[in-house]
GUGU-309879 format. One line per field, with one value per residue (C-alpha): residue number from 1; chain; x negated, y, z negated; residue in one letter. Coordinates in Angstrom, 3 decimals. Layout:
! residues N
n NUM  ... $
chain A  ... $
xx X  ... $
yy Y  ... $
zz Z  ... $
res A  ... $
This chain:
! residues 120
n 1  2  3  4  5  6  7  8  9  10  11  12  13  14  15  16  17  18  19  20  21  22  23  24  25  26  27  28  29  30  31  32  33  34  35  36  37  38  39  40  41  42  43  44  45  46  47  48  49  50  51  52  53  54  55  56  57  58  59  60  61  62  63  64  65  66  67  68  69  70  71  72  73  74  75  76  77  78  79  80  81  82  83  84  85  86  87  88  89  90  91  92  93  94  95  96  97  98  99  100  101  102  103  104  105  106  107  108  109  110  111  112  113  114  115  116  117  118  119  120 $
chain A  A  A  A  A  A  A  A  A  A  A  A  A  A  A  A  A  A  A  A  A  A  A  A  A  A  A  A  A  A  A  A  A  A  A  A  A  A  A  A  A  A  A  A  A  A  A  A  A  A  A  A  A  A  A  A  A  A  A  A  A  A  A  A  A  A  A  A  A  A  A  A  A  A  A  A  A  A  A  A  A  A  A  A  A  A  A  A  A  A  A  A  A  A  A  A  A  A  A  A  A  A  A  A  A  A  A  A  A  A  A  A  A  A  A  A  A  A  A  A $
xx -158.854  -159.304  -162.637  -160.809  -158.457  -157.824  -156.610  -155.271  -154.744  -152.816  -149.886  -148.557  -146.071  -145.456  -149.186  -149.404  -146.419  -147.548  -151.175  -150.496  -147.924  -150.408  -153.027  -150.530  -149.217  -152.774  -153.069  -154.969  -153.948  -153.193  -152.339  -151.235  -150.142  -149.897  -150.636  -154.268  -153.488  -151.756  -154.648  -157.127  -154.997  -154.754  -158.382  -159.298  -156.978  -157.229  -161.018  -160.865  -163.527  -162.388  -160.777  -159.301  -158.951  -157.364  -159.902  -157.075  -155.401  -156.193  -158.105  -160.793  -162.047  -163.024  -166.310  -164.545  -161.970  -164.763  -166.569  -163.331  -162.834  -166.439  -165.953  -163.042  -164.297  -167.185  -167.468  -168.798  -166.122  -166.802  -165.071  -163.574  -162.702  -160.182  -160.816  -158.550  -161.717  -164.122  -167.039  -168.357  -171.032  -174.327  -173.696  -176.182  -175.595  -176.734  -174.070  -170.826  -168.945  -168.150  -166.138  -163.831  -161.481  -158.065  -156.460  -159.211  -158.320  -156.186  -159.292  -161.041  -157.993  -157.643  -161.348  -160.886  -157.813  -159.551  -162.848  -161.788  -158.091  -156.668  -155.113  -156.699 $
yy 60.962  64.478  65.961  69.097  67.504  69.552  68.617  71.188  70.826  73.593  74.007  76.917  75.223  78.421  78.777  75.141  75.413  78.592  77.605  73.967  75.048  77.482  74.757  72.151  74.558  74.842  71.066  70.394  67.401  68.610  66.956  69.555  68.547  69.476  65.876  64.837  61.113  61.476  63.566  60.866  58.293  60.301  61.460  57.872  57.958  61.500  61.822  65.620  67.979  70.533  70.261  73.390  73.236  75.849  76.476  76.640  73.432  71.495  71.692  69.295  71.858  71.610  69.766  66.716  66.804  66.967  64.049  62.027  62.781  61.854  58.438  57.547  58.876  57.833  61.154  64.358  67.034  70.703  72.071  75.503  76.321  79.134  81.306  83.898  85.868  87.678  86.504  83.133  80.791  80.765  79.691  77.480  77.536  73.910  72.878  71.423  73.592  77.266  79.582  82.211  84.718  83.067  86.037  85.593  81.942  82.973  84.269  80.916  78.996  81.175  80.660  76.883  77.067  79.202  77.333  73.761  73.013  74.913  72.591  73.119 $
zz -156.705  -155.357  -156.403  -157.562  -160.048  -163.183  -166.655  -169.080  -172.834  -174.540  -176.936  -174.848  -172.508  -170.509  -169.856  -168.772  -166.453  -164.704  -164.172  -163.326  -160.745  -159.207  -158.800  -157.555  -154.926  -153.616  -153.321  -156.504  -158.636  -162.164  -165.432  -167.987  -171.463  -175.111  -176.126  -176.602  -176.449  -173.067  -171.810  -172.788  -170.974  -167.759  -167.709  -166.815  -163.802  -162.497  -163.049  -163.290  -162.057  -164.672  -168.077  -169.650  -173.443  -175.677  -178.442  -180.993  -179.764  -182.930  -186.165  -184.884  -182.388  -178.738  -179.324  -180.751  -177.959  -175.363  -177.014  -176.941  -173.239  -172.455  -174.044  -171.723  -168.387  -166.203  -164.399  -165.917  -165.759  -166.372  -169.456  -169.854  -173.446  -173.579  -176.605  -178.242  -178.985  -176.683  -178.856  -177.705  -178.917  -177.046  -173.448  -171.631  -167.853  -167.610  -170.115  -168.770  -171.297  -170.782  -172.997  -171.560  -173.113  -172.660  -170.848  -168.217  -167.579  -164.613  -162.829  -163.323  -162.119  -159.026  -158.310  -158.513  -156.281  -153.652  -153.577  -154.080  -153.946  -151.022  -148.485  -145.082 $
res M  N  S  C  A  V  C  M  L  D  N  D  K  D  F  L  K  I  Y  A  T  L  L  Q  N  K  G  C  P  V  F  A  T  D  N  L  F  L  L  L  K  Y  V  K  T  I  E  P  K  W  V  F  I  D  E  K  F  S  A  V  G  P  D  E  I  I  N  S  I  N  T  V  T  E  N  S  P  R  Y  T  V  M  S  P  S  K  D  F  P  Y  F  D  K  S  S  P  V  E  Y  I  Y  K  P  H  A  L  E  K  I  I  D  I  A  E  N  C  C  I  I  Q $
């Protein structure tokens, strides 16, 4: 699968539709859902380079979701946890997990589209 595939997990269907459409229009395979079980199923197939997770998606928190994804995929995707807060936990640049303020997710998605997904 395309090395720039992206998966998105969020309960905000408008957010998913807008950002998934943006990436798809740039030639990036995207699987966007509000269903964790479907995401886990498709992660095996799409082998994403990035996985966006809304920090408030579920009560279990993003760490458990990331652990679940890591158990079903052989690749090592980068994770972007979208937070409703500007205060993030300690960020280690070598970690595959980064936290961003959710309103800034568009910047990250545009960066992915411009640097990885754009059809030549």
